[in-house]
All heavy atoms as an XYZ file, in Angstrom:
932
protein
N       2.406     -5.921     21.619
C       3.441     -6.192     20.651
C       3.470     -5.070     19.612
O       2.444     -4.691     19.073
C       3.170     -7.528     19.963
C       4.173     -7.868     18.902
S       4.045     -9.565     18.343
C       2.952     -9.356     16.973
N       4.647     -4.548     19.375
C       4.807     -3.481     18.396
C       4.995     -4.078     17.009
O       5.671     -5.095     16.839
C       6.021     -2.629     18.753
C       6.128     -1.392     17.925
C       7.214     -0.469     18.427
O       7.407     -0.395     19.644
O       7.864      0.151     17.574
N       4.387     -3.467     16.019
C       4.488     -3.962     14.650
C       5.682     -3.345     13.942
O       5.911     -2.141     14.019
C       3.231     -3.602     13.865
C       1.965     -4.333     14.216
C       0.821     -3.801     13.368
C       2.124     -5.811     14.001
N       6.424     -4.183     13.247
C       7.461     -3.709     12.345
C       6.907     -3.879     10.938
O       6.650     -4.994     10.490
C       8.746     -4.506     12.510
C       9.830     -4.040     11.559
C      11.067     -4.900     11.616
O      11.050     -5.944     12.295
O      12.042     -4.552     10.952
N       6.707     -2.766     10.260
C       6.112     -2.781      8.931
C       7.183     -2.341      7.938
O       7.736     -1.258      8.049
C       4.905     -1.841      8.855
C       3.850     -2.277      9.878
C       4.323     -1.803      7.455
C       2.882     -1.213     10.246
N       7.458     -3.208      6.981
C       8.464     -2.916      5.967
C       7.768     -2.880      4.609
O       7.035     -3.808      4.260
C       9.575     -3.986      5.959
C      10.289     -4.000      7.303
C      10.557     -3.738      4.820
C      11.250     -5.156      7.477
N       7.985     -1.801      3.880
C       7.442     -1.694      2.529
C       8.431     -2.391      1.602
O       9.550     -1.932      1.422
C       7.232     -0.227      2.121
C       6.234      0.439      3.065
C       6.776     -0.141      0.669
C       6.080      1.917      2.862
N       8.009     -3.519      1.053
C       8.888     -4.271      0.160
C       8.957     -3.625     -1.213
O      10.028     -3.448     -1.771
C       8.408     -5.716      0.033
C       8.444     -6.541      1.306
C       7.835     -7.911      1.068
C       9.869     -6.669      1.806
N       7.792     -3.309     -1.759
C       7.736     -2.672     -3.073
C       6.591     -1.677     -3.114
O       5.542     -1.907     -2.530
C       7.548     -3.714     -4.174
C       8.733     -4.633     -4.327
C       8.539     -5.575     -5.484
C       9.737     -6.516     -5.565
N       9.560     -7.527     -6.595
N       6.812     -0.583     -3.806
C       5.786      0.417     -4.044
C       5.772      0.653     -5.552
O       6.728      1.188     -6.097
C       6.113      1.701     -3.277
C       5.014      2.746     -3.230
C       5.035      3.455     -1.892
C       5.128      3.738     -4.350
N       4.727      0.177     -6.210
C       4.604      0.318     -7.654
C       3.766      1.550     -7.954
O       2.548      1.506     -7.870
C       3.904     -0.897     -8.272
C       4.535     -2.215     -7.968
C       4.046     -3.003     -6.926
C       5.596     -2.703     -8.721
C       4.606     -4.233     -6.641
C       6.164     -3.929     -8.449
C       5.663     -4.692     -7.410
O       6.213     -5.901     -7.133
N       4.398      2.644     -8.277
C       3.672      3.888     -8.540
C       2.993      3.816     -9.897
O       3.591      3.418    -10.891
C       4.641      5.061     -8.481
C       3.940      6.395     -8.505
C       4.903      7.515     -8.327
N       5.815      7.510     -9.458
C       6.917      8.224     -9.505
N       7.275      8.948     -8.489
N       7.689      8.188    -10.564
N       1.718      4.206     -9.946
C       0.942      4.142    -11.178
C       0.849      5.507    -11.857
O       0.882      5.605    -13.059
C      -0.475      3.629    -10.894
C      -0.513      2.293    -10.182
S       0.350      0.990    -11.044
C      -0.765      0.692    -12.377
N       0.695      6.565    -11.086
C       0.456      7.892    -11.645
C       0.731      8.892    -10.533
O       0.364      8.660     -9.400
C      -1.000      7.991    -12.104
C      -1.299      9.293    -12.793
O      -0.507     10.227    -12.760
N      -2.442      9.364    -13.430
N       1.363     10.006    -10.851
C       1.638     10.967     -9.783
C       0.837     12.257     -9.899
O       1.073     13.199     -9.175
C       3.137     11.286     -9.700
C       3.668     11.921    -10.962
O       2.923     12.146    -11.899
N       4.945     12.215    -10.981
N      -0.127     12.315    -10.801
C      -0.958     13.506    -10.932
C      -2.220     13.399    -10.101
O      -2.535     12.343     -9.561
N      -2.961     14.485     -9.965
C      -4.215     14.436     -9.199
C      -5.273     13.620     -9.916
O      -5.202     13.425    -11.124
C      -4.628     15.912     -9.107
C      -3.960     16.564    -10.262
C      -2.683     15.808    -10.509
N      -6.240     13.162     -9.168
C      -7.345     12.393     -9.758
C      -8.076     13.298    -10.739
O      -8.414     14.417    -10.431
C      -8.284     11.915     -8.664
N      -8.298     12.795    -11.928
C      -8.912     13.637    -12.958
C     -10.050     12.917    -13.675
O     -10.275     13.119    -14.849
C      -7.843     14.093    -13.958
C      -7.110     12.928    -14.580
O      -7.476     11.786    -14.350
N      -6.089     13.222    -15.347
N     -10.749     12.064    -12.960
C     -11.845     11.349    -13.570
C     -11.417     10.019    -14.166
O     -12.236      9.195    -14.499
N     -10.132      9.828    -14.337
C      -9.629      8.550    -14.833
C      -9.342      7.677    -13.622
O      -9.948      7.830    -12.582
C      -8.380      8.776    -15.675
C      -8.658      9.575    -16.942
C      -7.420      9.731    -17.768
C      -7.743     10.571    -19.003
N      -6.564     10.818    -19.803
N      -8.410      6.773    -13.749
C      -8.083      5.885    -12.632
C      -7.594      6.699    -11.435
O      -6.769      7.597    -11.578
C      -7.000      4.899    -13.046
O      -6.613      4.135    -11.934
N      -8.108      6.369    -10.271
C      -7.687      7.052     -9.052
C      -6.683      6.206     -8.282
O      -6.282      6.559     -7.192
C      -8.911      7.401     -8.216
C      -9.762      8.427     -8.952
S     -11.386      8.813     -8.287
C     -11.106      9.148     -6.622
N      -6.252      5.097     -8.874
C      -5.240      4.247     -8.277
C      -3.883      4.915     -8.430
O      -3.488      5.292     -9.530
C      -5.236      2.880     -8.970
C      -4.171      1.896     -8.524
C      -4.418      1.465     -7.084
C      -4.155      0.698     -9.443
N      -3.185      5.090     -7.331
C      -1.882      5.760     -7.354
C      -0.723      4.782     -7.235
O       0.344      5.024     -7.771
C      -1.800      6.803     -6.243
C      -2.776      7.936     -6.436
C      -2.403      8.732     -7.680
N      -3.477      9.588     -8.106
C      -4.080      9.504     -9.281
N      -3.740      8.598    -10.141
N      -5.037     10.320     -9.602
N      -0.906      3.669     -6.512
C       0.198      2.723     -6.344
C      -0.318      1.384     -5.832
O      -1.358      1.319     -5.183
C       1.226      3.276     -5.362
N       0.447      0.332     -6.154
C       0.286     -0.968     -5.515
C       1.418     -1.103     -4.514
O       2.543     -0.655     -4.772
C       0.380     -2.113     -6.527
C      -0.858     -2.306     -7.349
C      -0.902     -1.912     -8.667
C      -1.982     -2.902     -6.798
C      -2.041     -2.102     -9.435
C      -3.121     -3.091     -7.551
C      -3.141     -2.691     -8.865
O      -4.280     -2.875     -9.616
N       1.141     -1.740     -3.375
C       2.130     -1.845     -2.316
C       2.176     -3.268     -1.779
O       1.133     -3.874     -1.539
C       1.795     -0.870     -1.155
C       2.850     -0.917     -0.082
C       1.608      0.547     -1.675
N       3.396     -3.780     -1.591
C       3.619     -5.067     -0.930
C       4.292     -4.801      0.405
O       5.264     -4.043      0.467
C       4.513     -5.978     -1.779
C       3.873     -6.357     -3.107
O       2.648     -6.242     -3.227
O       4.623     -6.769     -4.012
N       3.776     -5.406      1.478
C       4.268     -5.158      2.837
C       4.735     -6.441      3.503
O       4.213     -7.518      3.230
C       3.145     -4.586      3.708
C       2.459     -3.308      3.262
C       1.275     -3.031      4.168
C       3.434     -2.158      3.283
N       5.681     -6.294      4.426
C       6.075     -7.392      5.308
C       5.821     -6.919      6.738
O       6.154     -5.795      7.097
C       7.548     -7.757      5.139
C       7.952     -8.907      6.037
S       9.583     -9.638      5.702
C      10.600     -8.259      5.319
N       5.214     -7.789      7.539
C       4.871     -7.455      8.918
C       5.684     -8.329      9.874
O       5.638     -9.560      9.777
C       3.360     -7.628      9.171
C       3.007     -7.262     10.597
C       2.556     -6.798      8.190
N       6.417     -7.664     10.762
C       7.222     -8.340     11.801
C       8.154     -9.423     11.248
O       8.457    -10.391     11.936
C       6.330     -8.946     12.884
C       5.695     -7.895     13.752
O       6.036     -6.722     13.681
N       4.756     -8.301     14.562
N       8.563     -9.260     10.016
C       9.451    -10.234      9.370
C       8.906    -11.654      9.477
O       9.639    -12.621      9.561
C      10.868    -10.149      9.934
C      11.542     -8.834      9.623
C      12.983     -8.827     10.055
C      13.606     -7.494      9.685
N      14.993     -7.415     10.063
N       7.560    -11.765      9.498
C       6.942    -13.082      9.608
C       6.014    -13.405      8.443
O       5.849    -14.570      8.115
C       6.135    -13.228     10.914
O       5.146    -12.201     10.955
C       7.031    -13.135     12.129
N       5.377    -12.396      7.852
C       4.519    -12.671      6.701
C       4.474    -11.464      5.782
O       4.719    -10.341      6.186
C       3.111    -13.119      7.112
C       2.333    -12.116      7.895
C       1.452    -11.249      7.260
C       2.448    -12.043      9.270
C       0.719    -10.330      7.979
C       1.715    -11.135     10.006
C       0.845    -10.272      9.352
N       4.170    -11.758      4.522
C       4.125    -10.742      3.472
C       2.705    -10.671      2.927
O       2.050    -11.693      2.740
C       5.109    -11.094      2.335
C       6.545    -11.069      2.866
C       4.951    -10.133      1.156
C       7.567    -11.590      1.887
N       2.257     -9.450      2.693
C       0.942     -9.231      2.087
C       1.163     -8.456      0.790
O       1.711     -7.362      0.803
C       0.002     -8.446      3.014
C      -0.111     -9.113      4.378
C      -1.369     -8.299      2.362
C      -0.853     -8.286      5.404
N       0.728     -9.049     -0.310
C       0.841     -8.418     -1.624
C      -0.482     -7.772     -2.005
O      -1.539     -8.287     -1.675
C       1.178     -9.466     -2.697
C       2.490    -10.119     -2.513
N       3.668     -9.553     -2.921
C       2.823    -11.304     -1.966
C       4.665    -10.362     -2.643
N       4.177    -11.437     -2.046
N      -0.402     -6.655     -2.720
C      -1.583     -6.119     -3.380
C      -2.380     -5.046     -2.673
O      -3.516     -4.796     -3.058
N      -1.797     -4.374     -1.651
C      -2.491     -3.202     -1.125
C      -2.554     -2.165     -2.241
O      -1.673     -2.094     -3.097
C      -1.750     -2.606      0.078
C      -2.057     -3.289      1.369
C      -1.239     -4.296      1.843
C      -3.156     -2.928      2.115
C      -1.503     -4.935      3.037
C      -3.442     -3.556      3.319
C      -2.612     -4.560      3.773
N      -3.586     -1.342     -2.228
C      -3.748     -0.300     -3.239
C      -3.810      1.054     -2.555
O      -4.558      1.233     -1.597
C      -5.039     -0.529     -4.032
C      -5.010     -1.793     -4.859
C      -6.377     -2.222     -5.354
N      -7.153     -2.741     -4.214
C      -8.327     -2.289     -3.830
N      -8.925     -1.324     -4.475
N      -8.949     -2.808     -2.780
N      -3.022      2.005     -3.054
C      -3.084      3.378     -2.584
C      -3.983      4.126     -3.561
O      -3.693      4.205     -4.758
C      -1.688      3.997     -2.523
C      -1.594      5.358     -1.854
C      -2.037      5.283     -0.390
C      -0.180      5.896     -1.943
N      -5.102      4.640     -3.053
C      -6.139      5.228     -3.898
C      -6.325      6.688     -3.517
O      -6.270      7.050     -2.339
C      -7.476      4.463     -3.713
C      -8.577      5.049     -4.573
C      -7.277      2.987     -4.026
N      -6.560      7.525     -4.539
C      -6.836      8.941     -4.298
C      -8.330      9.166     -4.423
O      -8.966      8.729     -5.390
C      -6.094      9.807     -5.309
C      -6.253     11.284     -5.054
C      -5.375     12.126     -5.961
O      -4.495     11.574     -6.643
O      -5.590     13.344     -5.985
N      -8.887      9.828     -3.443
C     -10.311     10.129     -3.439
C     -10.481     11.640     -3.474
O      -9.852     12.361     -2.698
C     -10.956      9.553     -2.175
O     -12.293      9.970     -2.086
N     -11.322     12.124     -4.369
C     -11.587     13.558     -4.460
C     -12.841     13.871     -3.655
O     -13.950     13.530     -4.060
C     -11.756     13.974     -5.909
N     -12.644     14.460     -2.489
C     -13.771     14.877     -1.650
C     -13.810     16.398     -1.641
O     -12.857     17.039     -1.195
C     -13.601     14.365     -0.226
C     -13.659     12.866     -0.147
C     -13.539     12.409      1.268
N     -13.514     10.947      1.290
C     -13.095     10.240      2.300
N     -12.651     10.836      3.382
N     -13.105      8.933      2.243
N     -14.895     16.942     -2.139
C     -15.019     18.391     -2.307
C     -13.848     18.858     -3.161
O     -13.611     18.347     -4.223
C     -15.079     19.100     -0.952
C     -16.247     18.621     -0.118
O     -17.300     18.264     -0.651
N     -16.076     18.584      1.188
N     -13.069     19.813     -2.683
C     -11.910     20.301     -3.439
C     -10.631     19.611     -2.973
O      -9.567     19.850     -3.510
C     -11.780     21.808     -3.271
N     -10.733     18.751     -1.951
C      -9.550     18.098     -1.392
C      -9.327     16.737     -2.037
O     -10.269     16.017     -2.342
C      -9.704     17.909      0.122
C      -9.864     19.226      0.837
O      -9.297     20.229      0.434
N     -10.644     19.236      1.892
N      -8.061     16.388     -2.203
C      -7.685     15.064     -2.685
C      -7.062     14.319     -1.513
O      -6.101     14.784     -0.916
C      -6.702     15.168     -3.851
C      -7.335     15.746     -5.073
N      -7.986     14.979     -5.998
C      -7.443     17.022     -5.504
C      -8.459     15.747     -6.949
N      -8.147     16.993     -6.679
N      -7.632     13.169     -1.179
C      -7.210     12.400     -0.017
C      -6.702     11.038     -0.469
O      -7.324     10.385     -1.302
C      -8.404     12.208      0.955
C      -8.006     11.391      2.154
C      -8.974     13.549      1.373
N      -5.554     10.620      0.084
C      -5.033      9.283     -0.190
C      -5.470      8.341      0.920
O      -5.483      8.715      2.094
C      -3.505      9.306     -0.251
C      -2.889     10.020     -1.439
C      -1.374     10.122     -1.266
C      -3.217      9.306     -2.731
N      -5.849      7.108      0.538
C      -6.141      6.096      1.547
C      -5.658      4.748      1.041
O      -5.469      4.543     -0.163
C      -7.635      6.074      1.914
C      -8.533      5.599      0.810
C      -8.879      4.259      0.704
C      -9.041      6.488     -0.119
C      -9.712      3.819     -0.311
C      -9.881      6.061     -1.135
C     -10.213      4.714     -1.233
N      -5.440      3.835      1.968
C      -4.936      2.509      1.647
C      -6.090      1.520      1.613
O      -6.846      1.402      2.572
C      -3.906      2.083      2.693
C      -3.054      0.876      2.352
C      -2.182      1.155      1.132
C      -2.186      0.496      3.530
N      -6.231      0.823      0.497
C      -7.273     -0.196      0.348
C      -6.623     -1.574      0.402
O      -5.557     -1.780     -0.176
C      -8.005     -0.005     -0.976
N      -7.251     -2.520      1.094
C      -6.660     -3.854      1.219
C      -6.707     -4.631     -0.093
O      -7.475     -4.296     -0.996
C      -7.531     -4.532      2.283
C      -8.824     -3.816      2.225
C      -8.519     -2.411      1.807
N      -5.903     -5.683     -0.188
C      -5.967     -6.545     -1.373
C      -7.368     -7.155     -1.493
O      -8.066     -7.327     -0.499
C      -4.943     -7.640     -1.070
C      -4.097     -7.125      0.022
C      -4.920     -6.141      0.782
N      -7.751     -7.487     -2.715
C      -9.066     -8.087     -2.921
C      -9.011     -9.087     -4.055
O      -8.100     -9.079     -4.875
C     -10.118     -7.015     -3.185
C      -9.849     -6.186     -4.411
C     -10.855     -5.093     -4.552
N     -10.607     -4.373     -5.807
C     -11.422     -3.517     -6.338
N     -12.546     -3.220     -5.736
N     -11.123     -2.925     -7.465
N     -10.024     -9.944     -4.086
C     -10.142    -10.978     -5.120
C     -11.560    -10.988     -5.658
O     -12.501    -10.597     -4.964
C      -9.823    -12.356     -4.549
C      -8.369    -12.595     -4.280
C      -8.083    -14.032     -3.871
O      -9.026    -14.846     -3.775
O      -6.912    -14.328     -3.632
N     -11.685    -11.480     -6.867
C     -12.983    -11.632     -7.500
C     -13.467    -13.061     -7.262
O     -12.757    -14.017     -7.571
C     -12.840    -11.362     -8.999
C     -14.098    -11.232     -9.829
C     -14.956    -10.068     -9.349
C     -13.725    -11.052    -11.289
N     -14.664    -13.210     -6.693
C     -15.169    -14.565     -6.435
C     -15.915    -15.108     -7.652
O     -16.031    -14.437     -8.680
C     -16.022    -14.611     -5.157
C     -17.321    -13.845     -5.269
O     -17.787    -13.509     -6.350
N     -17.921    -13.557     -4.125
N     -16.426    -16.309     -7.531
C     -17.076    -16.962     -8.676
C     -18.382    -16.297     -9.093
O     -18.909    -16.567    -10.162
C     -17.310    -18.438     -8.374
C     -18.267    -18.719     -7.240
C     -18.391    -20.201     -6.983
C     -19.336    -20.467     -5.833
N     -19.427    -21.898     -5.542
N     -18.909    -15.392     -8.254
C     -20.130    -14.651     -8.569
C     -19.819    -13.256     -9.110
O     -20.685    -12.393     -9.146
C     -21.019    -14.539     -7.333
C     -21.382    -15.873     -6.749
N     -22.217    -16.768     -7.387
C     -20.997    -16.460     -5.598
C     -22.342    -17.847     -6.643
N     -21.603    -17.694     -5.546
N     -18.551    -13.043     -9.487
C     -18.080    -11.752    -10.005
C     -18.256    -10.609     -9.008
O     -18.569     -9.486     -9.396
C     -18.730    -11.401    -11.342
C     -18.109    -12.161    -12.480
O     -16.965    -12.610    -12.394
N     -18.860    -12.323    -13.555
N     -18.058    -10.907     -7.733
C     -18.103     -9.882     -6.695
C     -16.722     -9.782     -6.058
O     -16.059    -10.790     -5.824
C     -19.134    -10.246     -5.630
C     -20.539    -10.292     -6.162
C     -21.511    -10.821     -5.120
O     -21.166    -11.649     -4.290
N     -22.744    -10.339     -5.176
N     -16.312     -8.554     -5.787
C     -15.016     -8.327     -5.145
C     -15.150     -8.447     -3.636
O     -16.148     -8.008     -3.062
C     -14.482     -6.939     -5.486
C     -14.060     -6.809     -6.914
C     -14.784     -6.272     -7.940
C     -12.828     -7.243     -7.480
N     -14.073     -6.340     -9.103
C     -12.859     -6.932     -8.850
C     -11.694     -7.868     -6.963
C     -11.806     -7.207     -9.715
C     -10.636     -8.136     -7.817
C     -10.702     -7.816     -9.179
N     -14.153     -9.055     -2.997
C     -14.116     -9.098     -1.541
C     -12.680     -8.893     -1.066
O     -11.721     -9.259     -1.734
C     -14.700    -10.411     -0.997
C     -13.874    -11.642     -1.315
C     -12.957    -12.130     -0.381
C     -14.000    -12.308     -2.519
C     -12.193    -13.250     -0.666
C     -13.246    -13.423     -2.803
C     -12.342    -13.890     -1.868
O     -11.580    -14.992     -2.152
N     -12.554     -8.248      0.094
C     -11.240     -7.980      0.680
C     -10.641     -9.281      1.190
O     -11.323    -10.077      1.845
C     -11.350     -6.985      1.836
C     -11.768     -5.599      1.373
O     -11.676     -5.320      0.165
O     -12.191     -4.798      2.225
N      -9.355     -9.490      0.919
C      -8.678    -10.696      1.397
C      -7.936    -10.451      2.700
O      -7.464    -11.398      3.321
C      -7.694    -11.240      0.347
O      -6.745    -10.221      0.030
C      -8.434    -11.677     -0.904
N      -7.841     -9.182      3.108
C      -7.221     -8.819      4.387
C      -8.191     -7.907      5.117
O      -8.695     -6.945      4.543
C      -5.874     -8.083      4.174
C      -5.308     -7.592      5.481
C      -4.881     -8.976      3.460
N      -8.455     -8.221      6.378
C      -9.329     -7.371      7.202
C      -8.593     -6.998      8.477
O      -7.910     -7.829      9.071
C     -10.612     -8.113      7.544
C     -11.459     -8.350      6.328
C     -12.849     -8.814      6.698
N     -13.595     -9.058      5.482
C     -13.979    -10.253      5.091
N     -13.707    -11.312      5.823
N     -14.645    -10.402      3.972
N      -8.754     -5.754      8.903
C      -8.106     -5.274     10.114
C      -9.111     -5.247     11.253
O     -10.177     -4.636     11.132
C      -7.532     -3.871      9.902
C      -6.368     -3.859      8.959
C      -6.539     -3.611      7.611
C      -5.091     -4.118      9.424
C      -5.469     -3.609      6.741
C      -4.009     -4.126      8.574
C      -4.197     -3.868      7.222
N      -8.779     -5.883     12.348
C      -9.610     -5.865     13.537
C      -9.376     -4.559     14.305
O     -10.299     -3.963     14.842
C      -9.293     -7.070     14.457
C      -9.411     -8.386     13.681
C     -10.153     -7.067     15.703
C     -10.780     -8.663     13.123
N      -8.122     -4.114     14.312
C      -7.716     -2.904     15.035
C      -7.465     -1.792     14.022
O      -6.539     -1.871     13.211
C      -6.445     -3.208     15.838
C      -5.959     -2.036     16.669
O      -6.536     -0.936     16.567
O      -4.989     -2.234     17.420
N      -8.298     -0.732     14.050
C      -8.135      0.393     13.119
C      -6.789      1.096     13.302
O      -6.278      1.700     12.368
C      -9.260      1.408     13.292
C     -10.562      0.946     12.661
O     -10.519      0.016     11.831
O     -11.615      1.505     13.012
N      -6.223      1.013     14.492
C      -4.931      1.643     14.751
C      -3.830      1.044     13.888
O      -2.935      1.749     13.427
N      -3.902     -0.266     13.664
C      -2.908     -0.944     12.817
C      -3.047     -0.451     11.378
O      -2.058     -0.127     10.717
C      -3.064     -2.471     12.893
C      -2.169     -3.164     11.882
C      -2.777     -2.961     14.297
N      -4.274     -0.377     10.877
C      -4.508      0.120      9.524
C      -3.980      1.547      9.388
O      -3.306      1.871      8.409
C      -5.994      0.065      9.173
C      -6.390      0.715      7.848
C      -5.659      0.083      6.673
C      -7.884      0.651      7.648
N      -4.263      2.401     10.362
C      -3.810      3.796     10.298
C      -2.289      3.889     10.311
O      -1.701      4.708      9.602
C      -4.417      4.607     11.440
C      -5.897      4.850     11.252
C      -6.493      5.607     12.403
C      -7.997      5.739     12.190
N      -8.663      6.424     13.276
N      -1.639      3.037     11.094
C      -0.178      3.028     11.154
C       0.416      2.617      9.799
O       1.349      3.241      9.297
C       0.285      2.064     12.247
C       1.776      1.993     12.443
C       2.159      1.015     13.544
O       1.308      0.635     14.366
O       3.340      0.626     13.557
N      -0.127      1.568      9.208
C       0.346      1.106      7.900
C       0.061      2.164      6.835
O       0.920      2.494      6.014
C      -0.312     -0.237      7.525
C       0.171     -1.336      8.468
C      -0.006     -0.605      6.081
C      -0.564     -2.657      8.322
N      -1.133      2.715      6.862
C      -1.533      3.725      5.888
C      -0.609      4.939      5.942
O      -0.150      5.430      4.908
C      -2.982      4.139      6.151
C      -3.567      5.068      5.131
C      -5.046      5.289      5.378
O      -5.393      5.835      6.438
O      -5.839      4.901      4.515
N      -0.291      5.408      7.146
C       0.597      6.564      7.289
C       1.979      6.264      6.722
O       2.550      7.077      5.999
C       0.701      6.974      8.755
C       1.611      8.182      8.967
C       1.721      8.575     10.408
C       2.602      9.763     10.673
N       3.572     10.171      9.703
N       2.500      5.096      7.010
C       3.823      4.723      6.514
C       3.842      4.663      4.988
O       4.766      5.150      4.340
C       4.264      3.391      7.109
C       5.672      3.021      6.741
C       6.203      1.917      7.597
C       7.686      1.744      7.312
N       8.408      1.218      8.413
N       2.821      4.080      4.395
C       2.749      3.959      2.931
C       2.594      5.327      2.286
O       3.276      5.651      1.305
C       1.602      3.013      2.523
C       1.341      3.078      1.021
C       1.921      1.585      2.951
N       1.710      6.170      2.810
C       1.491      7.504      2.238
C       2.749      8.349      2.359
O       3.130      9.056      1.421
C       0.270      8.184      2.880
C      -0.999      7.463      2.437
C       0.208      9.661      2.510
C      -2.256      7.892      3.159
N       3.442      8.280      3.500
C       4.702      9.022      3.660
C       5.733      8.568      2.634
O       6.429      9.386      2.028
C       5.261      8.856      5.071
C       4.461      9.616      6.118
O       3.612     10.451      5.746
O       4.681      9.362      7.322
N       5.837      7.257      2.416
C       6.792      6.730      1.433
C       6.415      7.177      0.019
O       7.275      7.567     -0.771
C       6.850      5.207      1.514
N       5.136      7.142     -0.288
C       4.656      7.569     -1.605
C       4.963      9.049     -1.826
O       5.494      9.437     -2.863
C       3.159      7.307     -1.720
C       2.539      7.799     -3.008
C       2.659      7.058     -4.180
C       1.818      8.984     -3.049
C       2.081      7.500     -5.359
C       1.247      9.436     -4.218
C       1.382      8.690     -5.376
O       0.801      9.142     -6.541
N       4.653      9.889     -0.831
C       4.909     11.322     -0.958
C       6.401     11.618     -1.064
O       6.807     12.509     -1.811
C       4.305     12.082      0.218
C       2.799     12.168      0.114
O       2.238     12.108     -0.974
N       2.138     12.277      1.243
N       7.211     10.879     -0.336
C       8.665     11.054     -0.425
C       9.143     10.729     -1.831
O       9.942     11.459     -2.414
C       9.388     10.142      0.595
O       8.975     10.526      1.904
C      10.890     10.272      0.475
N       8.637      9.633     -2.373
C       9.044      9.230     -3.722
C       8.611     10.270     -4.753
O       9.367     10.607     -5.649
C       8.448      7.869     -4.060
C       8.925      7.344     -5.390
C       8.458      5.929     -5.636
O       8.526      5.113     -4.718
O       8.046      5.654     -6.772
N       7.401     10.790     -4.626
C       6.898     11.796     -5.569
C       7.729     13.070     -5.466
O       8.143     13.634     -6.467
C       5.406     12.119     -5.277
C       4.527     10.907     -5.561
C       4.931     13.319     -6.083
C       4.559     10.433     -6.987
N       7.983     13.541     -4.237
C       8.711     14.796     -4.045
C      10.163     14.700     -4.464
O      10.741     15.660     -4.955
C       8.605     15.256     -2.592
C       7.191     15.664     -2.234
O       6.407     16.041     -3.099
N       6.853     15.576     -0.964
N      10.789     13.544     -4.257
C      12.197     13.367     -4.625
C      12.352     13.013     -6.097
O      13.425     13.133     -6.651
C      12.834     12.262     -3.780
S      12.962     12.695     -2.057
N      11.262     12.550     -6.710
C      11.264     12.141     -8.106
C      12.285     11.038     -8.381
O      12.903     10.998     -9.428
C      11.501     13.338     -9.014
C      10.878     13.128    -10.377
O      10.096     12.208    -10.566
N      11.225     13.978    -11.321
N      12.509     10.179     -7.388
C      13.396      9.029     -7.547
C      12.701      7.812     -6.964
O      11.787      7.927     -6.150
C      14.756      9.221     -6.830
C      15.524     10.359     -7.442
C      14.563      9.458     -5.346
N      13.145      6.633     -7.360
C      12.620      5.392     -6.789
C      13.124      5.251     -5.370
O      14.306      5.408     -5.106
C      13.092      4.189     -7.605
C      12.232      3.920     -8.793
C      11.099      3.056     -8.361
C      10.338      2.554     -9.557
N       9.006      2.187     -9.220
N      12.232      4.958     -4.456
C      12.609      4.709     -3.075
C      12.902      3.229     -2.926
O      12.107      2.388     -3.331
C      11.475      5.124     -2.111
C      11.852      4.829     -0.684
C      11.155      6.592     -2.289
N      14.047      2.896     -2.363
C      14.409      1.491     -2.168
C      14.089      1.110     -0.729
O      14.546      1.741      0.206
C      15.888      1.269     -2.452
C      16.243      1.515     -3.896
C      17.689      1.247     -4.153
C      18.016      1.526     -5.601
N      19.424      1.343     -5.898
N      13.310      0.063     -0.568
C      12.885     -0.355      0.754
C      13.584     -1.630      1.211
O      13.923     -1.763      2.353
C      11.372     -0.580      0.770
C      10.618      0.661      0.401
C      10.068      0.794     -0.855
C      10.509      1.710      1.299
C       9.399      1.937     -1.208
C       9.832      2.853      0.942
C       9.285      2.974     -0.303
O       8.626      4.102     -0.642
N      13.765     -2.575      0.336
C      14.366     -3.867      0.670
C      15.123     -4.361     -0.545
O      14.774     -4.025     -1.675
C      13.276     -4.896      1.021
C      12.685     -4.724      2.387
C      13.652     -5.079      3.500
O      14.213     -6.176      3.501
O      13.842     -4.238      4.373
N      16.125     -5.190     -0.357
C      16.823     -5.765     -1.514
C      15.873     -6.602     -2.360
O      14.994     -7.267     -1.834
C      17.891     -6.658     -0.877
C      17.983     -6.230      0.542
C      16.681     -5.611      0.909
N      16.049     -6.574     -3.661
C      15.168     -7.315     -4.564
C      15.367     -8.815     -4.467
O      14.465     -9.570     -4.734
C      15.387     -6.872     -6.002
C      14.936     -5.468     -6.256
C      15.190     -5.071     -7.691
N      14.894     -3.675     -7.857
C      13.980     -3.230     -8.696
N      13.313     -4.075     -9.434
N      13.743     -1.958     -8.798
N      16.536     -9.271     -4.095
C      16.828    -10.705     -4.052
C      16.522    -11.320     -2.703
O      17.044    -12.362     -2.377
C      18.298    -10.950     -4.412
C      18.608    -10.539     -5.828
O      17.717    -10.458     -6.651
N      19.857    -10.267     -6.110
N      15.671    -10.685     -1.918
C      15.373    -11.189     -0.583
C      14.603    -12.494     -0.655
O      13.652    -12.622     -1.413
C      14.522    -10.163      0.166
C      14.331    -10.495      1.602
S      13.304     -9.285      2.390
C      11.707     -9.916      1.949
N      15.038    -13.469      0.096
C      14.323    -14.740      0.173
C      13.740    -14.885      1.567
O      14.236    -14.293      2.519
C      15.266    -15.907     -0.131
O      16.207    -16.029      0.894
N      12.697    -15.674      1.694
C      12.055    -15.841      3.003
C      12.998    -16.495      3.994
O      12.883    -16.278      5.188
C      10.781    -16.663      2.855
C       9.655    -15.964      2.099
C       8.463    -16.886      1.965
C       9.249    -14.685      2.807
N      13.963    -17.292      3.529
C      14.890    -17.943      4.433
C      15.818    -16.975      5.145
O      16.336    -17.248      6.202
N      16.000    -15.770      4.578
C      16.915    -14.802      5.183
C      16.249    -13.950      6.245
O      16.859    -13.056      6.802
C      17.497    -13.884      4.092
O      16.461    -13.094      3.541
N      14.985    -14.201      6.561
C      14.268    -13.377      7.522
C      14.503    -13.816      8.958
O      14.076    -13.154      9.880
C      12.765    -13.420      7.235
C      12.367    -12.883      5.864
C      10.873    -13.055      5.663
C      12.781    -11.452      5.718
N      15.139    -14.923      9.188
C      15.316    -15.439     10.538
C      16.391    -14.681     11.288
O      17.292    -14.152     10.790
C      15.670    -16.917     10.485
C      14.575    -17.702      9.844
C      14.952    -19.161      9.638
O      16.118    -19.515      9.775
O      14.050    -19.932      9.350
C-alpha cells in the first residue's frame, strides 16, 4: 500500500542556522492516507561537525515521572524517511520562497475526507 502524506500545517519557528539556542525549526501536522492525522512532529536542526542537518522527530509527551516518550513509533524506517523528505522539502521551499506554503484549506473537517 502506498502512503499519501499531506502536510496540513508547518509552523516555522526560526529560519537561521543553529547557534546554540533552540535547534527547533518547525512543528508539523500530517495526514496519512486521508484516514488519520498526527499533530506535533518536530523538525530539528542538528550541528554535526561543520554540517547542519535537518531531521524529523516524532511527537512526544511528558509522563508522570517527568520523562519524555515518543507517542508515534515507526516500524518501517522507509516510511519515516519518506515523511522526513517531504517535510524537509516543504520547509526548504518555504524558506527559499520566503512565503507561507499552503498545504490544505484551514477549514477542513474530518467529515470531508471521505
